[in-house]
C-alpha positions as a Markdown table, in Angstrom:
| # | Residue | x | y | z |
|---|---|---|---|---|
| 1 | Unk | 150.3 | 91.6 | -81.6 |
| 2 | Unk | 149.4 | 93.7 | -78.6 |
| 3 | Unk | 149.3 | 97.5 | -79.4 |
| 4 | Unk | 149.4 | 100.1 | -76.6 |
| 5 | Unk | 149.0 | 103.8 | -77.4 |
| 6 | Unk | 149.9 | 106.3 | -74.7 |
| 7 | Unk | 149.6 | 110.0 | -74.9 |
| 8 | Unk | 151.4 | 112.6 | -72.7 |
| 9 | Unk | 150.0 | 116.1 | -72.1 |
| 10 | Unk | 147.0 | 115.8 | -74.4 |
| 11 | Unk | 144.0 | 113.7 | -75.3 |
| 12 | Unk | 144.2 | 112.0 | -78.7 |
| 13 | Unk | 141.7 | 112.5 | -81.5 |
| 14 | Unk | 140.0 | 109.4 | -82.7 |
| 15 | Unk | 141.4 | 109.9 | -86.2 |
| 16 | Unk | 144.9 | 110.0 | -84.8 |
| 17 | Unk | 144.5 | 106.6 | -83.0 |
| 18 | Unk | 142.9 | 105.0 | -86.0 |
| 19 | Unk | 145.8 | 106.4 | -88.2 |
| 20 | Unk | 148.4 | 104.9 | -85.8 |
| 21 | Unk | 146.6 | 101.5 | -85.6 |
| 22 | Unk | 146.2 | 101.3 | -89.4 |
| 23 | Unk | 149.9 | 102.0 | -89.9 |
| 24 | Unk | 151.0 | 99.5 | -87.2 |
| 25 | Unk | 149.0 | 96.7 | -88.9 |
| 26 | Unk | 151.5 | 96.8 | -91.7 |
| 27 | Unk | 154.4 | 95.9 | -89.3 |
| 28 | Unk | 153.3 | 92.2 | -89.4 |
| 29 | Unk | 154.5 | 92.0 | -93.0 |
| 30 | Unk | 158.1 | 92.8 | -91.9 |
| 31 | Unk | 158.3 | 90.5 | -88.9 |
| 32 | Unk | 155.8 | 87.7 | -88.1 |
| 33 | Unk | 156.7 | 87.3 | -84.4 |
| 34 | Unk | 155.9 | 90.7 | -83.0 |
| 35 | Unk | 154.7 | 90.4 | -79.4 |
| 36 | Unk | 154.0 | 93.9 | -78.3 |
| 37 | Unk | 154.0 | 97.5 | -79.7 |
| 38 | Unk | 154.1 | 100.5 | -77.4 |
| 39 | Unk | 153.5 | 104.0 | -79.0 |
| 40 | Unk | 154.1 | 107.1 | -77.0 |
| 41 | Unk | 152.8 | 110.4 | -78.4 |
| 42 | Unk | 154.1 | 113.5 | -76.6 |
| 43 | Unk | 153.9 | 117.3 | -76.8 |
| 44 | Unk | 157.2 | 119.0 | -76.3 |
| 45 | Unk | 157.9 | 122.7 | -75.4 |
| 46 | Unk | 154.6 | 123.2 | -73.8 |
| 47 | Unk | 155.8 | 126.5 | -72.3 |
| 48 | Unk | 156.4 | 128.0 | -75.7 |
| 49 | Unk | 153.7 | 128.6 | -78.3 |
| 50 | Unk | 155.4 | 126.3 | -80.9 |
| 51 | Unk | 155.0 | 122.7 | -79.8 |
| 52 | Unk | 156.9 | 119.9 | -81.3 |
| 53 | Unk | 155.1 | 116.6 | -81.5 |
| 54 | Unk | 157.1 | 113.5 | -80.5 |
| 55 | Unk | 156.4 | 109.9 | -81.5 |
| 56 | Unk | 158.2 | 107.1 | -79.8 |
| 57 | Unk | 157.7 | 103.4 | -80.9 |
| 58 | Unk | 158.9 | 100.4 | -79.0 |
| 59 | Unk | 158.5 | 97.0 | -80.6 |
| 60 | Unk | 159.1 | 93.7 | -78.7 |
| 61 | Unk | 160.0 | 90.5 | -80.5 |
| 62 | Unk | 161.4 | 87.3 | -78.9 |
| 63 | Unk | 164.8 | 88.1 | -77.4 |
| 64 | Unk | 165.0 | 91.6 | -78.9 |
| 65 | Unk | 163.5 | 95.1 | -78.6 |
| 66 | Unk | 163.4 | 98.0 | -81.1 |
| 67 | Unk | 163.0 | 101.6 | -80.1 |
| 68 | Unk | 162.7 | 104.7 | -82.3 |
| 69 | Unk | 161.9 | 108.4 | -81.6 |
| 70 | Unk | 161.0 | 111.2 | -84.0 |
| 71 | Unk | 159.7 | 114.7 | -83.7 |
| 72 | Unk | 158.2 | 117.2 | -86.1 |
| 73 | Unk | 155.3 | 119.7 | -86.3 |
| 74 | Unk | 152.6 | 117.1 | -86.6 |
| 75 | Unk | 152.0 | 113.7 | -85.0 |
| 76 | Unk | 151.4 | 112.0 | -88.3 |
| 77 | Unk | 154.7 | 113.1 | -89.7 |
| 78 | Unk | 156.5 | 112.2 | -86.5 |
| 79 | Unk | 154.9 | 108.8 | -86.4 |
| 80 | Unk | 155.6 | 108.1 | -90.1 |
| 81 | Unk | 159.3 | 109.1 | -89.7 |
| 82 | Unk | 159.6 | 106.8 | -86.6 |
| 83 | Unk | 157.8 | 104.0 | -88.3 |
| 84 | Unk | 160.1 | 104.2 | -91.4 |
| 85 | Unk | 163.2 | 104.1 | -89.1 |
| 86 | Unk | 161.7 | 101.1 | -87.2 |
| 87 | Unk | 161.0 | 99.2 | -90.4 |
| 88 | Unk | 164.7 | 99.7 | -91.4 |
| 89 | Unk | 165.8 | 98.4 | -88.1 |
| 90 | Unk | 163.6 | 95.3 | -88.3 |
| 91 | Unk | 164.8 | 94.6 | -91.9 |
| 92 | Unk | 168.5 | 94.9 | -90.8 |
| 93 | Unk | 167.9 | 92.6 | -87.8 |
| 94 | Unk | 166.2 | 89.9 | -90.0 |
| 95 | Unk | 169.0 | 90.1 | -92.6 |
| 96 | Unk | 171.5 | 89.4 | -89.8 |
| 97 | Unk | 169.5 | 86.5 | -88.5 |
| 98 | Unk | 169.3 | 84.9 | -92.0 |
| 99 | Unk | 173.0 | 85.5 | -92.8 |
């Protein structure tokens, strides 16, 4: 599984990248043929003082691609929400393949 983390409008903290990588390692338990994972961490509303943190995750498996996006006040919360949604998508796709 190839993991690519990109950040937009900021430089990531080492703890943030380790957090993302640690969480993404668990994806292998839901689907064993994951080819590539792209994570995009973005700051929104840079003009205003309150900044939303956006996490986008794109997962590539053979013949299919999943994409989720979530935003909140912290990157960890945004990433967790997006990952939860992604896991649900992967589970639904696997159930359809089995049925």
